[in-house]
ZAKETOR-883636 format. One record per residue: residue number from 0; residue in three letters; chain; x, z negated, y of N, C-alpha, C in turn. Coordinates in steps of 0.1 Angstrom, whole numbers, plus 2048, in hexadecimal, padded with zeros to 3 digits. Example, Ala and Ser with C-alpha at 12.3 -4.5 7.8 and 13.67 -1.06 7.14 Angstrom:
2
PT kolvo tifi fifi n.x n.z n.y ca.x ca.z ca.y c.x c.z c.y
PT     0  ALA    A 884 7B2 7C7  87B  7B2  7D3 884 7B2 7DF
PT     1  SER    A 880 7B9 7EA  889  7B9  7F5 881 7B1 800
REM end
This chain:
173
PT kolvo tifi fifi n.x n.z n.y ca.x ca.z ca.y c.x c.z c.y
PT     0  ALA    A 809 800 7F5  801  800  801 809 800 80C
PT     1  THR    A 804 806 816  80C  807  824 808 7FB 82C
PT     2  ARG    A 811 7F7 834  810  7ED  83D 808 7F1 849
PT     3  ALA    A 800 7E9 851  7F9  7ED  85E 803 7EF 868
PT     4  ASN    A 800 7FA 870  809  7FF  87C 816 803 877
PT     5  SER    A 818 80B 86D  824  810  867 823 81F 867
PT     6  PHE    A 82F 826 868  830  834  866 836 836 859
PT     7  TYR    A 832 841 853  839  844  846 838 854 844
PT     8  LEU    A 842 859 83E  842  869  83A 83D 86B 82D
PT     9  PHE    A 837 877 82B  832  87B  81E 835 889 81B
PT    10  VAL    A 833 88D 80F  836  89B  80A 829 8A0 803
PT    11  LEU    A 825 8AD 806  818  8B2  801 81C 8BD 7F8
PT    12  LEU    A 818 8BE 7EB  819  8C8  7E2 80C 8C9 7DB
PT    13  GLY    A 806 8D6 7DB  7FA  8D7  7D4 7F6 8E4 7D0
PT    14  THR    A 7EC 8E5 7C7  7E7  8F3  7C4 7D7 8F3 7C4
PT    15  GLY    A 7D2 8FD 7C4  7C3  8FD  7C5 7BD 90A 7BF
PT    16  LEU    A 7B0 909 7BB  7AA  915  7B6 79F 91A 7C0
PT    17  ILE    A 79E 927 7C2  794  92D  7CB 78A 934 7C2
PT    18  LEU    A 77E 930 7C3  773  936  7BB 76D 941 7C2
PT    19  ALA    A 769 94B 7BA  764  958  7BF 757 955 7C6
PT    20  SER    A 757 956 7D3  749  951  7DA 740 95D 7DE
PT    21  GLN    A 744 96A 7DD  73B  974  7DF 740 97F 7D4
PT    22  PRO    A 737 989 7D2  739  993  7C8 747 99B 7CA
PT    23  ASP    A 74B 99D 7D7  757  9A4  7D9 763 99B 7DB
PT    24  PHE    A 761 98E 7DB  76D  984  7DC 771 97F 7D0
PT    25  THR    A 77E 983 7CB  782  97E  7BE 786 970 7BF
PT    26  SER    A 788 96A 7B2  78D  95B  7B3 79D 95D 7B5
PT    27  GLY    A 7A2 952 7BA  7B0  951  7BC 7B6 942 7BB
PT    28  TRP    A 7C1 941 7C1  7C7  934  7C0 7D0 932 7CD
PT    29  LYS    A 7D3 926 7D1  7DB  922  7DC 7E7 91A 7D8
PT    30  LEU    A 7F1 91A 7E0  7FC  912  7DF 7FF 90B 7EC
PT    31  ARG    A 802 8FE 7ED  804  8F8  7FA 810 8EF 7F9
PT    32  ALA    A 81A 8EF 802  825  8E7  802 828 8E3 811
PT    33  GLY    A 82B 8D7 813  82C  8D2  820 830 8C4 821
PT    34  GLY    A 830 8BE 82C  833  8B0  82F 82C 8AB 83A
PT    35  GLY    A 82D 89E 83E  827  899  849 82C 88A 84D
PT    36  LEU    A 825 886 857  826  878  85C 81A 871 85C
PT    37  GLY    A 819 864 856  80D  85C  857 810 850 85F
PT    38  TYR    A 804 84A 864  804  83E  86C 7F9 835 866
PT    39  SER    A 7FD 82A 861  7F4  820  85B 7EE 817 866
PT    40  ILE    A 7E3 819 86B  7DB  810  874 7D9 803 86E
PT    41  ASP    A 7D5 803 862  7D3  7F5  85C 7D5 7F9 84D
PT    42  PRO    A 7D5 7EF 844  7D8  7F2  837 7CD 7FB 831
PT    43  LYS    A 7C2 7FD 835  7B8  806  830 7B6 812 836
PT    44  PHE    A 7BD 815 841  7B8  821  84A 7C7 826 84F
PT    45  GLN    A 7C9 834 84C  7D3  83B  850 7D0 849 857
PT    46  MET    A 7D9 84C 860  7D7  85B  867 7E4 862 862
PT    47  THR    A 7E2 86F 861  7ED  877  85B 7EE 884 865
PT    48  LEU    A 7FA 889 866  7FC  896  86B 807 89D 863
PT    49  ALA    A 802 8A9 85E  80A  8B1  853 80B 8BF 858
PT    50  ALA    A 816 8C6 853  818  8D4  855 820 8DA 848
PT    51  GLY    A 81F 8E8 846  824  8ED  83B 821 8FB 838
PT    52  TYR    A 822 900 82C  820  90E  828 814 90F 81E
PT    53  LEU    A 80C 919 81F  800  91B  817 801 92A 812
PT    54  MET    A 800 92C 805  800  938  800 7F2 93B 7F8
PT    55  GLN    A 7EB 946 7FA  7DD  948  7F5 7DF 955 7ED
PT    56  HIS    A 7DD 954 7E0  7DD  960  7D8 7D0 963 7D3
PT    57  GLY    A 7C9 96E 7D9  7BB  971  7D5 7B2 969 7DC
PT    58  GLY    A 7A5 96A 7D9  79A  963  7DF 795 968 7ED
PT    59  PHE    A 799 975 7EF  794  97B  7FB 792 98A 7F7
PT    60  ASP    A 78B 992 800  78A  9A0  7FD 78D 9A7 80A
PT    61  PHE    A 798 9AF 80B  79D  9B6  817 7A4 9C2 812
PT    62  GLN    A 79F 9CE 819  7A7  9DA  815 7A5 9E3 821
PT    63  ARG    A 7AF 9EC 823  7B0  9F5  82E 7B4 A03 828
PT    64  THR    A 7AD A0D 82C  7B0  A1B  828 7B3 A23 834
PT    65  SER    A 7BB A2E 833  7BD  A38  83D 7C0 A46 837
PT    66  THR    A 7BB A50 83D  7BE  A5E  837 7C7 A65 842
PT    67  VAL    A 7D2 A6B 83D  7DA  A73  846 7D9 A82 840
PT    68  ASN    A 7D5 A8B 849  7D6  A98  844 7E1 AA0 84D
PT    69  THR    A 7EA AA8 845  7F5  AAE  84B 7F3 ABD 848
PT    70  PRO    A 7F0 AC4 854  7EF  AD3  852 7FD AD9 850
PT    71  GLY    A 7FE AE4 84A  80A  AEA  847 806 AF8 841
PT    72  PHE    A 80F AFD 837  80B  B08  82E 7FF B06 827
PT    73  GLY    A 7FE AF9 823  7F0  AF6  81D 7ED AE7 822
PT    74  VAL    A 7E2 AE2 822  7DE  AD4  828 7E2 ACA 81D
PT    75  ARG    A 7E9 AC0 821  7EC  AB5  818 7E6 AA8 81E
PT    76  SER    A 7DE AA2 814  7D6  A96  818 7DC A8A 811
PT    77  ASN    A 7DF A7F 819  7E3  A72  814 7D9 A68 816
PT    78  LEU    A 7D4 A62 80B  7CB  A57  80D 7D3 A4A 80B
PT    79  ASN    A 7D3 A41 814  7DB  A35  813 7D3 A2A 812
PT    80  THR    A 7D4 A21 808  7CC  A14  807 7D5 A08 806
PT    81  LEU    A 7D3 9FF 80F  7DA  9F2  811 7D2 9E7 80B
PT    82  THR    A 7D7 9E0 802  7CF  9D4  7FD 7D8 9C8 7FC
PT    83  PRO    A 7D7 9BE 805  7DE  9B2  804 7D9 9A9 7F8
PT    84  LYS    A 7E3 9A3 7F0  7E1  99C  7E5 7E4 98B 7E9
PT    85  THR    A 7EE 989 7EF  7F3  97C  7F2 7F4 979 801
PT    86  LEU    A 7EE 96F 806  7EF  96B  815 7F8 960 816
PT    87  HIS    A 800 960 820  80A  956  823 806 94F 831
PT    88  PHE    A 805 941 831  803  93A  83D 80B 930 840
PT    89  VAL    A 80C 92B 84C  811  91F  851 807 917 856
PT    90  TYR    A 806 90A 854  7FB  901  858 7FF 8F5 85E
PT    91  THR    A 7F6 8EF 865  7F7  8E0  869 7E8 8DA 869
PT    92  ARG    A 7E9 8CE 867  7DC  8C7  865 7DE 8B8 869
PT    93  VAL    A 7D2 8B2 86D  7D3  8A5  871 7C7 89E 867
PT    94  GLY    A 7C9 891 864  7BE  88C  85A 7BE 87D 85B
PT    95  ALA    A 7B5 878 853  7B4  869  853 7B0 867 845
PT    96  GLN    A 7B6 85A 841  7B2  856  833 7AE 847 832
PT    97  TYR    A 7A5 845 829  7A0  837  828 7A4 832 81A
PT    98  ARG    A 7AA 827 819  7AE  822  80C 7A6 816 807
PT    99  MET    A 7A1 816 7FA  79A  809  7F5 7A3 807 7E7
PT   100  HIS    A 7AB 7FD 7E8  7B4  7F9  7DD 7BD 806 7D9
PT   101  ARG    A 7BB 80D 7CF  7C3  818  7CC 7BC 826 7CE
PT   102  HIS    A 7AF 825 7D3  7A6  830  7D6 7A9 835 7E5
PT   103  LEU    A 7A9 843 7E6  7AC  848  7F3 7A0 853 7F5
PT   104  ILE    A 79B 852 802  791  85D  806 797 862 813
PT   105  ALA    A 799 870 814  7A0  875  81F 798 881 826
PT   106  ALA    A 79A 884 832  795  891  838 79F 896 841
PT   107  HIS    A 7A0 8A4 842  7AB  8AA  84A 7A5 8B5 852
PT   108  GLY    A 7AA 8B9 85D  7A6  8C5  865 7B2 8CB 869
PT   109  GLY    A 7B2 8D8 86B  7BE  8DE  871 7BE 8ED 873
PT   110  ILE    A 7CA 8F3 875  7CA  901  877 7D5 908 86F
PT   111  GLN    A 7D2 913 86A  7DC  91C  862 7DE 929 868
PT   112  TYR    A 7EB 92D 868  7EE  93A  86E 7F3 944 864
PT   113  LEU    A 7EE 94F 862  7F1  958  859 7FD 960 85E
PT   114  TYR    A 809 95E 857  815  966  85D 818 972 854
PT   115  GLY    A 813 974 849  816  980  83F 80C 981 834
PT   116  ALA    A 80E 98C 82E  805  990  823 80D 99A 81A
PT   117  PHE    A 80D 997 80D  814  99F  802 808 9A7 7FC
PT   118  GLY    A 809 9B4 7F9  800  9BB  7F3 805 9C9 7EE
PT   119  ASN    A 7FC 9D2 7EB  7FC  9DE  7E6 7F9 9E9 7EF
PT   120  ILE    A 802 9F3 7EE  7FE  9FF  7F7 7FF A0B 7ED
PT   121  VAL    A 7F3 A11 7EC  7F1  A1E  7E3 7EF A2A 7EC
PT   122  THR    A 7F8 A35 7E9  7F5  A41  7EF 7F2 A4C 7E7
PT   123  GLN    A 7E7 A52 7E9  7E3  A5E  7E0 7E4 A69 7E9
PT   124  THR    A 7EC A74 7E3  7EF  A80  7EA 7E9 A8C 7E4
PT   125  GLU    A 7E1 A94 7EB  7DB  A9F  7E6 7E0 AAB 7EE
PT   126  ASP    A 7E5 AB5 7E8  7E9  AC1  7EE 7E1 ACC 7EB
PT   127  GLU    A 7DE AD5 7F5  7D5  ADF  7F3 7DA AEC 7EA
PT   128  LEU    A 7E8 AEC 7E8  7F0  AF5  7E1 7F4 AF0 7D3
PT   129  VAL    A 7F1 AE2 7D1  7F6  ADD  7C3 7E8 AD7 7BD
PT   130  THR    A 7E7 AD9 7B0  7DC  AD4  7A9 7DE AC5 7A7
PT   131  GLY    A 7D4 ABC 7A7  7D5  AAE  7A4 7D8 AA5 7B1
PT   132  VAL    A 7D9 A99 7AF  7DC  A8E  7B8 7E8 A86 7B3
PT   133  ALA    A 7F2 A85 7BD  7FD  A7D  7B9 7FA A6F 7C0
PT   134  GLU    A 7FE A64 7B9  7FC  A56  7BD 807 A4F 7BC
PT   135  THR    A 80B A48 7C7  817  A3F  7C7 811 A31 7CB
PT   136  SER    A 817 A26 7C5  811  A18  7C8 81E A0F 7CA
PT   137  ILE    A 81E A06 7D3  82A  9FE  7D6 823 9EF 7DA
PT   138  ASP    A 82A 9E5 7D6  827  9D7  7D9 831 9D3 7E4
PT   139  THR    A 82C 9CF 7EF  834  9CD  7FA 82D 9C3 805
PT   140  TRP    A 834 9C0 80F  82E  9B8  81A 826 9C2 822
PT   141  VAL    A 819 9BF 825  80F  9C7  82B 80C 9C3 839
PT   142  LYS    A 807 9CC 841  803  9C7  84F 7F6 9BF 84D
PT   143  ILE    A 7F6 9B5 857  7EB  9AD  858 7E1 9B0 863
PT   144  ASP    A 7E1 9BD 869  7D8  9C1  872 7CB 9C0 86A
PT   145  GLY    A 7C1 9BA 873  7B3  9BA  86D 7B0 9AD 866
PT   146  LEU    A 7BA 9A4 863  7B8  998  85D 7B9 98E 868
PT   147  ARG    A 7B0 983 866  7B0  978  870 7BE 970 86D
PT   148  THR    A 7C6 96D 878  7D2  966  876 7D1 959 879
PT   149  LEU    A 7C7 953 880  7C6  946  884 7BA 941 87D
PT   150  LEU    A 7BA 937 875  7AE  932  86D 7AD 923 86F
PT   151  TRP    A 7A2 91D 872  7A0  90F  872 79A 90A 865
PT   152  THR    A 7A1 8FF 861  79E  8FA  853 79A 8EC 854
PT   153  GLY    A 793 8E7 849  78F  8D9  848 78E 8D5 839
PT   154  ASP    A 791 8C9 835  790  8C6  827 78B 8B7 825
PT   155  ILE    A 786 8B4 81B  785  8A6  816 78A 8A4 807
PT   156  ALA    A 78E 898 804  796  896  7F9 794 887 7F5
PT   157  TYR    A 796 886 7E6  793  879  7E0 7A3 878 7DA
PT   158  GLY    A 7A7 86C 7DA  7B6  86A  7D4 7B6 85D 7CE
PT   159  TYR    A 7C1 85B 7C5  7C3  850  7BE 7D3 84D 7C0
PT   160  GLN    A 7D6 841 7C4  7E3  83D  7C5 7E9 839 7B8
PT   161  MET    A 7F3 841 7B2  7F6  83F  7A5 803 835 7A5
PT   162  THR    A 80A 835 7AF  816  82B  7B1 816 828 7BF
PT   163  PRO    A 81F 81F 7C4  81F  81C  7D3 824 829 7DB
PT   164  ARG    A 82A 831 7D4  830  83D  7DC 829 84B 7D8
PT   165  LEU    A 81F 84B 7CF  81A  858  7CA 80A 856 7C8
PT   166  SER    A 804 860 7CF  7F5  861  7CE 7F2 86F 7C9
PT   167  ILE    A 7E6 871 7C2  7E2  87D  7BE 7D5 87F 7C5
PT   168  MET    A 7D1 88B 7C9  7C6  88E  7D2 7BF 89A 7CC
PT   169  ALA    A 7B2 89B 7CD  7A9  8A7  7CA 79F 8A8 7D4
PT   170  GLY    A 79D 8B4 7D9  793  8B5  7E4 78F 8C4 7E5
PT   171  THR    A 787 8C7 7F0  783  8D4  7F3 784 8D7 802
PT   172  ASP    A 788 8E4 804  788  8E9  812 781 8F4 815
REM end
């Protein structure tokens, strides 16, 4: 247990499941790593400030397409499809937790910034003079134009203090 009016440092490491919420949204998973500073107002109530890295693989539906026609001896058309698969965020959040013996109830609110996306770019090339369609595909960092880069978040969680320095939490955001 923490003493009243004391500061402490903590590390966050967690993973989560994203359930498919709409027909077009696939399920996915998250990975969170970070750390923070806590302040114990009294033995039962603490305030926290945390920051870190969040990766989300799947759990969203976003795709961009473009067509480029190149005139020449024959017309060549390129259909480009960009599909992000993994989103990379940095986040910060502030929260409060209430402790009853070894049980913890916590709530947090914060902001996360999307700084990158890794995904797939597919180019289908059709040439007026050549039969068939040639397709190339590459996994790479993709542009995040059209994606919201700043997101507000909130979560609630229940935890259990396994040892004086280790707690396990489960929650939803």
